DOVO-161835 format. One record per residue: residue number from 1; residue in one letter; x, z, y of N, C-alpha, C, O in turn. Coordinates in steps of 0.1 Angstrom, whole numbers, plus 2048, in hexadecimal, padded with zeros to 3 digits. Atoms other than C-alpha are relative to their C-alpha. Last residue first. Example, Ala and Ser with C-alpha at 12.3 -4.5 7.8 and 13.67 -1.06 7.14 Angstrom:
BEGIN
k|r|nxx|nzz|nyy|caxx|cazz|cayy|cxx|czz|cyy|oxx|ozz|oyy
2|S|7F7|800|7F5|889|847|7F5|7F8|808|80B|7FD|809|816
1|A|809|800|7F4|87B|84E|7D3|809|800|80C|813|807|80C
//
This chain:
BEGIN
k|r|nxx|nzz|nyy|caxx|cazz|cayy|cxx|czz|cyy|oxx|ozz|oyy
159|P|80D|806|801|C23|7B7|E98|7FA|7FE|7F2|7EF|7F9|7F0
158|M|7FF|80E|802|C3F|7D0|E95|7F2|7FA|800|7E8|801|7FC
157|P|80B|806|807|C42|7F3|EA3|801|7F1|7FF|807|7EB|808
156|K|807|80A|7F8|C65|7FE|EAB|7F4|7FB|7F9|7F5|7F7|7ED
155|N|801|80E|807|C73|81E|E9C|7F7|7F7|809|7EF|7FC|811
154|P|80D|806|802|C7C|83C|EB2|801|7F3|7F9|80A|7EB|7FC
153|A|803|809|7F5|C9F|84C|EAD|7F2|7F9|7FD|7EE|7F8|7F1
152|N|7F6|800|7F6|CAB|869|E98|7FE|7F7|80C|802|7FA|817
151|F|7F7|7F5|800|C8E|872|E82|809|800|80C|808|809|815
150|S|7F9|7FD|80D|C71|85B|E88|80A|80B|802|808|813|80C
149|E|7F8|7F5|7FC|C56|858|EA4|808|805|7F3|802|80D|7EC
148|I|7FA|804|7F4|C4A|835|E9B|809|80B|805|815|809|809
147|S|808|7FF|7F4|C43|83F|E78|808|7FC|80C|814|7FB|80C
146|A|807|80D|7FE|C54|834|E58|7F8|800|80C|7F1|7F6|80F
145|A|7F6|80B|800|C6E|850|E57|7FA|7F3|803|800|7EA|809
144|K|7F9|7FF|7F3|C52|869|E60|80B|7F5|801|80C|7EF|80C
143|L|80A|804|7F6|C3D|85D|E42|807|800|80E|805|7F7|816
142|F|800|80F|801|C5C|860|E2C|7F6|7FA|80A|7F9|7F0|810
141|S|7F3|805|7FA|C61|884|E38|800|7F1|800|805|7EA|809
140|D|801|7FF|7F2|C3C|88B|E31|80C|7FB|807|80C|7F5|812
139|F|808|80B|7FC|C41|87F|E0E|7FE|800|80F|7FE|7F5|815
138|A|7F8|80C|7FE|C5D|898|E0A|7F9|7F4|805|7FE|7EC|80C
137|G|800|804|7F2|C45|8B5|E0E|809|7F4|803|80A|7F0|80F
136|K|7FC|7F5|7F8|C4D|8C4|DEC|801|7FD|80F|80B|801|815
135|N|803|804|7F2|C49|8A2|DDB|805|80B|809|80E|808|811
134|D|808|7F6|7FA|C5B|8A6|DBA|7FD|7FC|80E|806|7F7|815
133|V|7F9|7F4|7FA|C69|886|DAC|7F6|80A|805|7EA|807|806
132|H|80B|7F6|7FE|C60|869|D94|807|80D|806|811|812|800
131|V|7FB|7F2|801|C79|84C|D97|7F4|809|804|7EE|808|80E
130|V|80B|7F8|7FE|C72|827|D91|804|80E|7FD|809|811|7F3
129|Y|800|7F2|804|C8F|80F|D95|7F2|806|803|7EB|803|80C
128|N|80C|7F8|7FE|C93|7EA|D97|801|80E|7FB|807|810|7F0
127|R|802|7F6|80B|CB3|7D5|D9C|7F3|808|803|7F0|80A|80F
126|P|7F9|806|80C|CB6|7B5|DB0|800|80A|7F4|801|805|7E9
125|G|7F6|80A|7FA|C9B|7C4|DC6|807|7F9|7F5|800|7F7|7EA
124|T|800|80D|806|C82|7E0|DBF|809|7F6|808|809|7F7|814
123|L|7F7|808|7F9|C85|805|DC6|801|7F3|7F9|805|7F2|7ED
122|E|7FD|80D|806|C68|81A|DBC|809|7F8|809|806|7F6|815
121|L|7F8|809|7F7|C64|83F|DC4|803|7F3|7F8|807|7F4|7EC
120|I|7F9|80A|808|C48|852|DB3|807|7F7|80A|801|7F1|813
119|M|7FF|80D|7FA|C3C|872|DC3|807|7F7|7F6|80E|7FB|7ED
118|K|7F9|80B|807|C30|893|DB5|800|7F3|808|7F6|7F0|80E
117|N|7F4|7FB|807|C25|8B6|DC1|809|7F5|7FB|814|7F7|7F6
116|K|7F7|7F8|7F8|C0C|8AE|DDC|80D|805|7FA|816|80A|800
115|N|807|7F4|7FB|BFE|892|DC8|809|808|808|814|803|80B
114|I|80A|7FF|80B|C08|86E|DBD|7F7|80C|803|7EB|80C|802
113|E|803|7F2|802|C1A|867|DDE|7F5|801|7F6|7E9|7FD|7F9
112|N|80E|7FD|803|C28|844|DDA|7FE|80F|7FE|805|815|7F6
111|V|802|7F2|803|C49|83B|DEB|7F1|802|7FE|7EA|800|807
110|T|80D|7FB|7FE|C53|816|DEA|7FF|80F|7FB|804|813|7F1
109|F|800|7F2|804|C76|809|DF0|7F2|805|803|7EE|806|80F
108|V|80C|7F9|7FC|C76|7E3|DF2|800|80E|7FA|801|80F|7EE
107|W|803|7F5|809|C97|7D0|DF0|7F4|807|806|7F2|807|812
106|T|80B|7F8|7FB|C9E|7AE|DFF|7FD|80A|7F5|7FB|807|7EA
105|E|80A|7FC|80A|CC0|79F|DF9|7F5|808|806|7F8|810|80F
104|G|808|80C|804|CD7|78C|E11|7F6|803|7F5|7F0|7F9|7F0
103|H|7F7|809|806|CF0|7A9|E13|7F9|7F4|7FB|7FB|7EF|7F0
102|C|7F2|7FB|801|CD5|7C2|E1B|808|7F6|7F8|805|7F2|7ED
101|D|7F8|80C|802|CB2|7BB|E27|80E|804|800|814|809|80B
100|F|7F2|801|7FB|C9E|7DB|E22|805|7F2|7FD|803|7EC|7F3
99|E|7FA|80C|804|C78|7DF|E1F|80E|7FF|806|810|800|812
98|F|7F5|804|7F8|C6A|802|E20|806|7F3|7FA|809|7F2|7EE
97|R|7F7|80B|805|C48|80B|E13|80A|7FC|80A|808|7FB|816
96|V|7F8|804|7F5|C33|82B|E17|80A|7F6|7FA|80F|7F8|7EF
95|T|7F3|807|802|C17|831|DFF|807|7FD|80D|800|7FA|817
94|E|7FC|803|7F3|BF9|848|DFA|80E|7FB|7FF|817|800|7F8
93|P|7F6|7F7|7F9|BEF|846|DD6|802|7FC|80E|801|7F0|812
92|N|7FF|804|7F2|BCE|836|DCB|80A|808|807|806|810|810
91|S|803|80F|7FF|BCC|836|DA5|801|7FB|80E|802|7EF|810
90|N|809|801|7F4|BDD|858|DA3|7FE|7F1|802|808|7EA|805
89|K|804|80D|7FC|BEE|862|D83|7F7|801|80C|7F0|80B|80E
88|A|80C|7FF|7F7|C03|87F|D79|7FC|7F2|804|805|7E9|805
87|P|809|80C|7FE|C1C|884|D5D|7F5|803|80A|7EF|80E|809
86|S|80D|7FD|804|C36|8A0|D62|7F7|7F4|803|7F8|7EE|80E
85|L|804|807|80C|C59|893|D62|7F2|802|7FC|7ED|7FC|7F2
84|N|80D|7FA|805|C62|89D|D85|7FB|7F8|7F5|7F8|7EC|7F7
83|G|809|807|809|C85|896|D93|7F4|808|7FC|7F4|815|7FD
82|H|7FE|7FD|80E|C95|8A7|DB0|7F6|7F9|7F8|7EB|7F7|7FD
81|M|80B|7FF|80A|C98|89C|DD4|804|803|7F2|810|801|7EF
80|K|804|7F2|802|CB3|8A4|DEE|7F5|802|7F5|7F2|80D|7F2
79|E|7F4|7F9|806|CC4|882|DEC|7FC|80E|7FD|801|814|7F3
78|V|800|804|80E|CA2|870|DF2|80B|809|7F9|80A|80D|7EE
77|V|80C|7FB|807|C9D|882|E13|800|7FD|7F1|7FD|806|7EA
76|S|7FE|7F1|802|CC2|87C|E1C|7F3|806|7FA|7F4|810|7F3
75|Y|7F9|7FD|80C|CBC|857|E17|802|80E|7FD|801|813|7F1
74|L|808|805|80B|CA1|855|E31|807|803|7F3|801|808|7E9
73|A|80A|7F6|802|CB6|869|E49|7F7|7FD|7F5|7F3|806|7ED
72|R|7F9|7F5|807|CD2|850|E44|7F7|80C|7FE|7F8|813|7F3
71|W|7FE|804|80E|CBA|834|E4D|807|80B|7F8|804|80E|7ED
70|N|809|7F9|809|CAE|844|E6D|802|7FD|7F1|7FD|804|7E9
69|D|7FC|7F2|7FF|CCA|839|E84|7F8|809|7F7|7FC|814|7F4
68|A|7F5|7FE|809|CC4|815|E78|805|80F|800|80A|814|7F6
67|N|7F4|7FF|7F9|CA2|816|E89|80B|803|7F7|80A|80C|7EE
66|V|7F9|7F3|800|C86|80D|E72|80D|7FF|807|816|7F7|803
65|R|7F2|803|803|C72|7EE|E7C|808|80E|801|808|814|80C
64|V|7F6|7FD|7F6|C4E|7F9|E7B|80E|7FB|7FB|811|7FB|7EF
63|R|7F3|806|803|C2F|7EC|E69|80A|803|80B|807|800|817
62|G|800|80F|803|C11|803|E6C|80E|7FC|7FD|816|803|7F8
61|D|802|807|7F3|C13|825|E7D|800|7F1|7FE|802|7EA|808
60|P|80C|7FB|7FA|C0E|839|E5C|7FD|7F9|80E|7F2|7F8|812
59|G|803|7F1|801|C27|824|E49|7F4|804|808|7EB|7FC|809
58|D|80E|7FF|7FF|C32|801|E40|7FC|80E|7FF|7FC|814|7F4
57|A|808|7F7|808|C57|800|E46|7F1|7FE|803|7ED|7FB|80F
56|V|80E|800|7FB|C70|7E6|E51|7F8|809|7F7|7F8|808|7EB
55|C|80A|7F8|809|C95|7EA|E4B|7F3|800|808|7F2|805|813
54|V|80D|7FD|7FB|CAE|7D0|E58|7F8|809|7F6|7F9|807|7EA
53|D|802|807|7F4|CD2|7C7|E53|7F4|805|807|7F4|807|814
52|S|80A|80A|7FE|CD9|7E0|E38|800|7FA|80E|805|800|817
51|E|7FB|80D|7FD|CFB|7F1|E33|7F5|7F5|802|7F8|7EA|803
50|I|7F4|801|7F8|CF5|816|E33|803|7F2|805|807|7F0|811
49|C|801|7F8|7F4|CD2|81D|E27|80C|800|809|80C|805|815
48|L|80A|805|7F7|CD3|800|E0F|7FF|808|80D|7FD|802|818
47|V|7FB|80D|7FA|CF4|80B|E01|7F6|7FA|809|7F9|7F5|814
46|F|7F6|7FC|7F6|CE6|82F|DFC|806|7F3|807|807|7F3|813
45|L|807|7FB|7F4|CC7|821|DEB|80A|804|80B|807|801|817
44|D|806|80B|7F9|CDD|80D|DD3|7F9|804|80C|7F9|7FD|817
43|T|7F5|809|7FA|CF3|82B|DCC|7FA|7F4|807|7FE|7F1|812
42|K|7FB|7FA|7F4|CD5|842|DC7|80B|7F8|807|80B|7F7|813
41|F|80B|800|7F6|CC5|82A|DAE|805|806|80D|802|800|818
40|H|801|80D|7FB|CE6|825|D9C|7F5|7FF|80B|7F7|7F8|815
39|R|7F4|802|7F8|CEB|84B|D98|800|7F2|807|803|7F0|812
38|L|803|7F9|7F3|CC7|84E|D8C|80C|7FE|809|80A|7FD|815
37|R|80A|807|7F9|CCE|834|D71|7FD|806|80D|7FC|7FF|817
36|N|7FA|80C|7FB|CEE|845|D67|7F6|7F8|807|7FA|7F2|812
35|S|7F8|7FB|7F6|CDC|867|D63|807|7F4|807|809|7F3|813
34|E|809|7FD|7F4|CC1|856|D4F|809|805|80C|805|801|817
33|L|805|80D|7FB|CDC|847|D37|7F7|802|80C|7F7|7FA|816
32|A|7F5|807|7F9|CEE|868|D34|7FB|7F3|806|7FF|7EF|811
31|V|7FE|7F9|7F3|CCD|87B|D2C|80B|7F9|808|80A|7F7|814
30|L|80B|803|7F7|CC4|861|D12|802|807|80D|7FF|800|818
29|V|7FE|80E|7FB|CE7|864|D02|7F5|7FC|809|7F7|7F5|814
28|L|7F5|800|7F6|CE4|88A|D01|802|7F2|805|805|7F0|811
27|L|804|7FA|7F4|CC2|887|CF0|80A|800|80B|808|7FD|817
26|G|809|809|7FA|CCF|870|CD6|7FB|805|80D|7FA|7FD|817
25|V|7F7|80B|7FA|CEC|887|CCF|7F7|7F6|807|7FB|7F1|811
24|S|7F8|7FB|7F4|CD4|8A4|CCB|808|7F6|806|809|7F5|813
23|F|80A|7FE|7F5|CBC|891|CB4|807|805|80D|805|800|817
22|I|803|80E|7FB|CDA|886|C9E|7F6|801|80C|7F8|7F9|815
21|V|7F4|806|7F9|CE6|8AA|C9C|7FD|7F2|805|801|7EF|811
20|F|7FF|7F9|7F3|CC3|8B8|C94|80C|7FA|808|80B|7F8|814
19|A|80B|806|7F7|CBE|89D|C79|801|807|80E|800|800|818
18|S|7FC|80D|7FD|CE0|8A7|C69|7F6|7FA|80A|7F9|7F3|814
17|I|7F5|7FF|7F6|CD7|8CC|C6A|804|7F2|805|807|7F0|811
16|L|805|7FA|7F4|CB6|8C5|C59|80A|801|80B|808|7FD|817
15|Y|808|80A|7FA|CC6|8AE|C3F|7FA|805|80D|7FA|7FE|817
14|V|7F7|80B|7FB|CE1|8C7|C37|7F8|7F6|807|7FD|7F1|812
13|W|7FA|7FB|7F4|CC7|8E3|C35|80A|7F6|806|80B|7F4|812
12|I|80A|800|7F5|CB2|8CF|C1D|806|805|80D|804|7FF|817
11|W|801|80D|7FA|CD2|8C8|C09|7F5|7FF|80A|7F6|7F7|814
10|K|7F3|803|7F8|CDA|8ED|C05|7FE|7F2|806|802|7F0|812
9|R|800|7F9|7F3|CB6|8F5|BFC|80C|7FC|808|80B|7FA|814
8|R|80A|806|7F8|CB7|8DA|BE0|7FF|806|80E|7FF|7FF|818
7|E|7FB|80D|7FC|CD7|8E8|BD2|7F7|7F8|809|7FB|7F2|813
6|D|7F6|7FD|7F6|CC9|90B|BD1|806|7F3|806|809|7F2|811
5|L|808|7FC|7F4|CAA|8FE|BBF|80A|804|80B|807|800|816
4|K|807|80C|7FA|CC0|8EB|BA6|7F9|804|80D|7F9|7FC|817
3|Q|7F5|808|7F9|CD6|90A|BA0|7FA|7F4|806|7FE|7F0|811
2|L|7FD|7F9|7F3|CB7|920|B99|80B|7F8|807|80B|7F7|814
1|M|80C|802|7F7|CAC|907|B7E|803|806|80E|800|800|818
//
């Protein structure tokens, strides 16, 4: 009887350890897939900020044509950001929108400020991405990139 109890305990430990190993491998696969998705997001945004023909923004000063000298500054704001997985909702977020024409394709980069700590970046075009990031004042940088008085050169207002 004691041998059967020891045998059961042994198999329970085997099952628990096996479940833990499977869970750990699954978690590593999910992390690798998310890392790959974020790498593609940053690569697509980098190409848009380097090779686009036109970038038009809807921002605090209305619709403006973003000067090409400001595109790299826009990308550098995104490059410095970190992810934020905390759930937060805002039914009426403040939004800045950038439209890029690049290699005959139209891409829309939307920045939604959910609250002072969180933003949601959406990049839509041939591929679509949604990324949740920390705000930490970055939304103000996006507003500046979309304003007439931008980073490196003034943007032109559009009708």
